[in-house]
N, C-alpha and C positions, 0 to 999 in steps of 0.2 A: 617319345611318347607314341604309346600304342594308339591304332587308327581305332575308329569304332567299328563295331561288329555290324556289319549291314543285315546279316541273316538272323539276327536276334530278335523275337518279335517282343514290343513292348509289354512289360510287365502288367498283367492285371491286378487292380488293387485289392489288395488282402482285407477281404471281412475277418470279422472276429472269429477267431475258431474257437469250437466248443470242446471243452476237455470231456472226454467220456466218463474218467472219473466222476465227475459230478452229475452226468446222467446215472449213472450207476446206483451214487448215494442216493438221488432222488426218487429212484425206483425202489429202493431199500426203505427209505423212509414211508415212502408210501404203502409199501406191505406192513409195515409196522403199524401205519395208522389204520389201515383195513382191519388187524388183529384188535386192537385195544380201542377204537374209536368207533363203535358201531353206526352202522348208517339207517338202521332199522328201529325201531323202539323195541326195547327191550320187555319181555314179559316174566312175569315173576315165577317160581317154580313152587307148586305146593302139591298136597296129595288130593287123591280121587273123597276121600272122607271128609277133607278139608272144603273140598270143592261143593260138595252135597250139603253139609250142614250150615255152612256160613251164604251159600251163595245159591245153590239151586232150588232149596229149601224156601228162599225168602225172596224168590221170584225176581231176582235181579239177572238172571243170565239172559243177554240177547240173542247170542246163536255159538255153536262149536263146529270147529275145524280140526278133522283127523287128518292129521300131517304123516304120509310114509306109514301108516299102520302103527307107528312108536310112541305117538303122543299126540295130545289134545289141545288145541288152543281155545281160550276161554276168552270172550267178547262180553262185558258188561253193558248193561243197557245205557245208553249216555245219562236220563234223567235220573240213574241213579247213583253215578259216579260222584256227585256232592255229598254222598253219605261218607262220616265220617271214617270210617272203616277201610274206604277206597282211596284213602287221601295219598298213600304212597304211588298208586297206580293213576291217577286221575290226570296227572297232567304229564308231560313230555319233560327233557332238560332244558327246552326253551321255551318253556313257563306257556305251554300250548295247551290245548286237550288231546288227551291221549285218546285217538281212535283204535287202538288195541292192536294185536292182542294183549291183555292186561294181565292173563294168567295161563297156566300151562301145568299139565301132569301128565306122567307118563302111564302106559298102558300095557298089559301083559299081550292083549291080543283084542280085535275088533269085537270079536263074540261077547267076550267076557267083558269088556266095556259097555256093548250095548245091552247086556242082560241086567249090569247094575245100575244101568242109567232107567233102563224101563223099570224096574222095581223102586228105585227113588221118586220116580212120576208117577207112579201105581197110588202110591202114600199122598202124591198133591191132589189126586184126581179125587182120591176118597175125602178127602178135606174139602175140595173146590171143584166140583163137576165141570165147571166154566174153564178150567186150566187149560192152556193151550202147551202141547209139546214143543220143547225147544228144537230149531234146525238144526241137523247134524249137516256138514259139507266134509267131502273125501278132499283131498289136497295131497299132490305129490310134488315136493320140491329137494333141492339141494342144498343140503346143511355146509353153507360156505366157510361157518366157524371151523369146523371139525376139519374140512378139507386145508383151509389156509394152516390151520395148527400143524400139518404135517408139511406142507411146502414150504412154508417161512423158513424151518430152518435148513431145509435141502438148498432154498437160493441162497442164503446167507454163506453156507459152507462152499456151495461153486465160485462164488463172490469173490470169497476170499482166495478160493484156490487160483482163481483165474489171475487176480490180482498178485497174488506171491509168483506166478509162474511169468507175467508178463515182466515183473521187475529182476527176477533172476535171469530171462532171457534177454536182459536188455532193450526192453520195448520193442522187440522184434513184432513187425506187421503194424504198427502205428497205430493210429485210432480205428483204425477198420477193425482190430478185434481179432488179426489174422494171430491165434495163440499158437497154431500148430506149426507156424512157420517157422520153426529154429533152424532148420538147414539152410536157408538161404544165404545168400553171400551179402555182405554189408559193405562189399566195395562201393568208395562211390566213382562215377563213370561220367568222364569230361568227353564228351562225344565229339566229332568235326565241328559242329556247328556253335560249339560253346568255344567262347574266346576266353581263354589263360594271359592273364596279364603279365605273368613273368616270360621273360624271355632270356637266351643266352646273353644280351647284353648286360643284364641286371648280374650277371656271375662274372665278378674279378677274382683275381689273383690265384685261381685253379686253372692255369691254361690246359696242363696235361689232361687232368681227368675231364674238361672240358672238350678237349679235342675227341676223346676216347668216346666220349657220350653220344657228340654230335656225329659220329662216324656209326652209330646204332641209330640215329634219325635220318640219316642218309642212307642207309639200308633198307628203311623203311619206304622211303621216297624213289629210291632208283634201285630196286632190287635187280634187275637186270645187268647194273655195271658192274656186281661182283659175281651172280651166279653166271654170266657170261663167261667168266674165266674160270669155272669150277669150282667158286668158293661157295660157302655156305653161312646162311645169315646165324649169329650167334645166337644161341637159346638164352643167355642170360650175362647179367652183369651184376658184381657185387661192390656197393660202395662201400669202403672201409674208412675210419678216420675218428678223432675225439671228438666229443661235442662241441656243437657251434661251427662246424668247419664249413657246414654249407652242404652236408649229402641231402636233406631233403630241397633244397632249393635248387639243387642242379636237376632232383627230379621234377620240380614245377617247371621248370625250364624245358624241359624234355616235352611236357604234357601241352605246353604253349608254342613249341616249335614244331613238333612231329605232324601236328594236324591229321592225328590217327586217333580213333578210341583210345581212353588213357584209365585206366582202372587203378585207383587208388585205397589202399586198405593198410591199416596197422596189424602187427603180428599179434596183438592181444586181440584182435575183434574174433579170431578164430579160437581163444580160448574162453570155454564157457565150463558152467558146472556140469552140464548133462553129459551123457557118455556119447559118442558118436556125433556130435552135433559139429565140431571143428571138421574131421574130416569129410563131412557132409557140406561144410560152408567152402572147403577147397575145391571140391568136385563141382560144385554148382558155380565157384567164380571162373573156372575153367570151360566150364559148358558155356557161359557166357561169350568169356573172351575168345574161344574157337567160333563162335556165331558171330563176332564182330572184327574177326581179322581179317588185314594186318592190324595190331593192336600191342599196348603195350600195358604191363601190371607191374604195379610200383608196391612191394611190400616193404614198409616203414619198422624199424626195430624187429629185425626178422628174428634176433635172438631170442625173442618169447617162444616161437614155437620151433625152433633151430637149434637147439642144445643138442649135446650130443648124447646118444641114448646110452641109456644103462648106468649113468652116473647116480642117480637118485633110488638109494637102496631102500628106501621107507615106503616105496610106492610097489602095488601089484605088478604082475604081468600086463594088466590092460590098463596101463598109463595113457589115459587120454591125449595127454600133449604129445606121447610118442606114438599115438597112433595118427595124430594130425599130420607129422614131421612125415610119418611113414606115405601118407596119402599124397604130401606135396610133392616127395621124392618120385613117388608113380607118375603124378601129372606133369611133372617137368620133363619125365624123360621117356613120356607117353604119348606125344604127340609129333608128329611128323616136322622134319626139320622144314618144310617150305609153308607151314603153316601159317608163318608169319607173326606168332607169337612171341614177344622178345618178354624177359622176367626181370625187372630192376629191383634191388632190395638194398639195403642200408642198415649198418649197425656200427656200434662203436664196441662191440665186444667179440672180435673175430676168433677169439681165442676158445671160445666155448662152442662155437657152432660145430655141427658133426661132419665128420669127413666126407661123408656120402653127399652132403650138400654143396661141398666145395669143390668136387672132383670135375675137369670138362666134361661136357655135355649137359651140366646142369648149369652153372656159372661158369662159362666159360671164360670170362675176364672177371678179375678182381680189380678194380679201381681203388688207388690207395690217395686219402685226400688228407694232407696234413695241416698242420697250421701254416699259414704263408709266410713267407719270409719278407725281406724290406719292400722288394718292388713290389709284392703282392700286396703288403697293407698298402701300399700309397694308392694303389689301384683301387682297394677295396673303400677306402676314406673318401676316394673321387665319386664311387657311387653311392656314397650314404650322405655326402654332402650336396649332393644334386638337387634336394628338398630344403636345404638349411641355407638363412640368408646369412652368410658370413662374411667379415670385414675383407675388404680388399688387400690384396699381399699376402693372405693366409699360406704359411708354408705346410704344404701339405706332406712334402717328404721329411721335414723336422717332427711332425706329428707320427710319422712312420716308424721313424728312429727312437722315438721315445716310446713306443709299445712294444716290446719284443716280448716273443710270446702270446701275443693276443689273436685270439681267432677270429673268424667276421663276424660271429655274434658280440663279442667283446670290443669290436671296432663300433657296429651299430649301437651298442650301449652307450659308448663314450661321446657317439656324435648327439645322441638324442639326450642324454645329460648334460652336455655343454650347453644345448639350446633351452634345457630348462634353465639352468643356471644363470645362463643371457637373460632370459625372462623373469626370472626373481629379482633382477638388478634393474629390471626395466630400461634394458639397454634396444638399440633397433638392429645393432647386429652382434651376431656371434665372434667375439674376438678369441684370440688366442689364448688369453689368461683364461678365458672361460673354456677350453678344452683342456689345459691344464689342469685346472682344476677338477673338471669331470676325471680325467685319467687319474687323479689324486684320490678320487674317491670310489674308483672303479678298484685301484690296486688295495688302500689302504683302507676303505669302508668310510661311512659316514662320520662325520668331526662332532665329537661330544662335547660340545661349549659349555654345554652347564652341568658337567660331571667335576664333583667338587674333590680336590686329592690334597691328603695334607702335606706339608712340608717336607716331612719324611719321607715320605712316599716319592715325592716329586724329586729329591735329590736321588736316591736310589735309582729310579727310572733316567734319569740324565746321565748318571754313572755307567748304568748299564747300556744305553744306546750310544755313549763317548766308546766304550769298550769296542762293540761291533764297530765302529767308526775308524778306531786306530788299525785293528786286525785287516779291515778292509783296506788301508790305505797304503800301509805298510808289507802286505804280504803279495808277492809277484802275482800269483795265479788266482787270487780274491777278483771277485767282481768290481768295477771301480764305482764308490760311492759317490752317489748325486744329491743326495738328502738325509736328514737324519732330523726326526720330529720326537717330541715329548707330548706334544697334543693327543690327548685320547681319541681314538677313532674304532670303529665297529663296534662287537658286542663288550669284549673285554681287552682290547689293547690299547695300555696305557703310552705305548711308545712305539715307534718302528721307523727301521731305516728302508731307504730304496737305493737300489743298486743297477747298474747297467751291464747285463751280461751280454757276452759275447754271442754270437748266433753259431753255434758247434754242435756235432753230433756226437765227437768221440772226446773222451775226457782220461787224460793219465791220471795216476797214482799221486802226483805231485798235485796236481789240480784240485782235485778231493780232498787231499789233507788239507790244503789252505783253506778249502771252503768249510770243512769242520772244525779249524782254527777261527774262523771268522764267526760261526755261530756258537762257539764255546766264550768269546771275547765278551758279552755281557754278563755270564756267571763268573768270569776270572776277575772280571773289574770289580765286583762287589766284593769277591773275597779280597781282593787286596787293599780296598778303601776302606770297608767297614766291617772285616775281619768275620763277615757272617753272610748266608747267602739266603734267597727269597726266592718265592714260586716264579718268579719274573719269567724263568728261562724255560719254562714249558714246552713250548713250540719249539724251541731251538734244541733242547733234549730230545724232542719226537724226531726230528728232521735227521740230526745225527746219527741216532740210534739205528734208524732205517738205511742212511748211506751206509754206515760202519760194516752192518749185515750183509748189505749188496757187494761192499767191497769183499768182505771175506767169503761168502757163501755163493755169489755169484757171478761175480768177475773175476774171479780167480786171484786176486790182487793180495794174496797172503803166502808168504814163505812156507808154513808149516804145514797148509794145508794143500798148497800147490795150485796147479792149472786144471782146478775142479769147478764145475756149476752146478748146483743143486736149484735152479729156477726151474719152476711147474707150472708152465702156462696154462697147461690143461686141465690144472687141478687134479691131476690123477692121484695124488700122495694126501691126500685130506685127513686120512685117518692114521698114514703111516708112513713117517718120513722116508726119504731114500738114503737114510744113513743111519748107524750104528750109533747108542747113545755114547759110546766115548767120542765119536766125531762131533755129536753136538754137545758135549762136553767142551772140546776142543775149540769150535766153534764160539762159545760164549767167551771164552777164554781170551780167545784172539780180537774180539769185539772190545772187550772191556779194556785189555792193552792196548788196541789201537785208539780206544777214545782216552785213556789215560796220559798216552804220549802225547795227545795232539793238545790236549787241558795243558800239560806242564809246556809245554812250547807257547801256549797261548799265555798263560802266568809269565813266563820268561819275557816274552813279549812286550806285555804290558807293563814290567817292572821297568824295563829298559825305556819304555815312552813315558813313564810316570808323567812327566812334565806337560806332554802333551795331550795326556789324558784328563788333567786337572784343567787345561785351558778349554779344552772341548766340552767338558762337564760345566763349568762356570758360565761359558757363553750359550750353552742350551737353558741354563737355567733363566739367562736374561731373556733371550730372544725366543725362545721354544722350538724355533726352526733354523737349521743352519745347510746353505745349498753348499755346492762344491767350492765357491770362490771363497766362501767364508773359511769353510775349513782349510784352504790354501793359504789365506791369510794369518790364520792363529798357528799353523805347526807347517808351513811351507806345501812347497808343492810334491806330489806323490812321484816317489821316485821311480816307478814305472810307468812307461808312456802309455797314454789312455789312447786308443785309436780304435775307432767302430766304425763301423758303416754310417754313414750319415752325419758324421762330425766334421765336415768339410765347410760347415756354417763359419761366416764372418761377425756372427752376432755374441753377446757378450756369455760367459758359462753359464748364467744364471738364467736367461732366458731359454738356452739351448738345451739345458738339461734338468732342469727343474721340475719338480712333480713327475716324476717318473721313475721306474725301475721294478725290476722282479727278482726274486729270488731263485733258488735252486734246490728241488726238492722232488722226488715222486713215492708214491706209497710203497712201492717195492726198493727205495734207494736210487732209483736209476734217474740219471740228471734230467730235471724238465722244469721249465718255467713256471715260475708260480708266486704268487705274492708274498712278501716276507713283512711279518712284524713278530712284535714279541707282545706274549700273554701274561699280563697282572693276574692275579686273582686276590 
């Protein structure tokens, strides 16, 4: 348990945060209201002739106001507003007396208006000598309606532009509206005073990688220990491994153990729509790092910007991603070796990285993080079981032996699923059966109890899975079968078989041939029993096709092609294959022959074991799930000895091997542990 950080200040209570977009919206609405809902009483536009005839000659005018020498406001006497002809302007929209102005009319000039008004008033004096002239007042004012009619469209366009730019820039600058702050680094800084709860004690099963990274941390803590002998602190370390193996976890542990400033950023944070933003962020990141030295920079998923240059044929010479990579290369090799800035990076695609990025001087160390072995899985289980209430006597070593090929993330998922399954059953402790159900779910998928299958389809699935079981049982190099089921699981899997593969790294031609025969057992059993085939072998055919092409074109396991390999890890031959059309034709022919020979061998084996096939299929139709000991009772013991690491338990075979197994496949045909199931469409 980590000690509380004494240097951390107590967090202040967070108040309600104001979203700036709401403020922008309210301002926009306010401008629209000012434009369309006038706050002054509007006046009616008339002509001078109408004013003279209906108002001036009738003696209803109280005063006139000349505004900006452009137009005249007319105010009617309050006592005359009751006249029916003034009913449209007598009151305001709020049903109160309108104080004016009531009318307005435009003028050409003040002199012209004065001359016309004087002539009209002379007529009135001739009729009534006691007539008093109308008072005229000049006024200078701003025409807000005209100004707003120009400003509002401009404000709307600017607001939309700011909104779009902020969205495309990923919200750079925060609520403060620092819209032009594109080039700033988005790295998260963990400074000395900040406590990271993950330490090297939380990293299990990666002893070699952990030792390498711990040495880098020791470089920063005790640099003189190494520089005194003439050594130099390494500039960078690249963590390489499949997904879920703990690359980011190791980086978090480094942040918790190093006690130096730690910058964490993802490779995709450098990539933006605007040209030059990525390179600018790289410069800003390293500028901050040099100010905080000694420190560590961690770039997760560096393949987002570190892909080999010149591969994309559809971009111009000014490729933004390549510019970002060029700047990263310069910065990594630009600061002095004694600056104390170390780069950590992680990727699961090392084959696509640029060679200039991988050379010594930039990434001096490449730390490989593979899937854990039996001992490593046991240590990972111990870490993840610390916070789970498990039943006394839980055999962790047996759990490790039942999860070959599982990465650290898979094991964490199994532990969490087991706790959820136990809680669903209202248990107080998590038992071994819950872990076995969790492994079953992770390997085969969610059990579909409500999926309705016809009897005919159920028979086909039963014989299909029985065919796999027979081949796996009687072929020497096939993985030992531990469970076969016709209970639907996953998205489209109507049945599945689980095996216990060996933890090995090299495969012979005989082993791969037996694996192909085992995968073809379902299709061959359908043809032998029903005289027809179904779509249930789709997953099997995909695996054996990839495996056959790998044997012929990658591993050099074909006599006609010889010891050649056309494996292309750098994907340099995307548009043009590194062999001729004749060689491509020969590869296709040899793959078909290889699969045909494996299928005929499988048919021959199942024909010889037809009685055992019928027994297994009928037992599956009755029980739906068969374990290893059930198969031994039906068709006898496996003629080849089953011996794997972790099989030294004295418990029953059902408890020891149930609910476990993985298959053998990889996208390019190379052996790898993955779940096996049969897909029925």
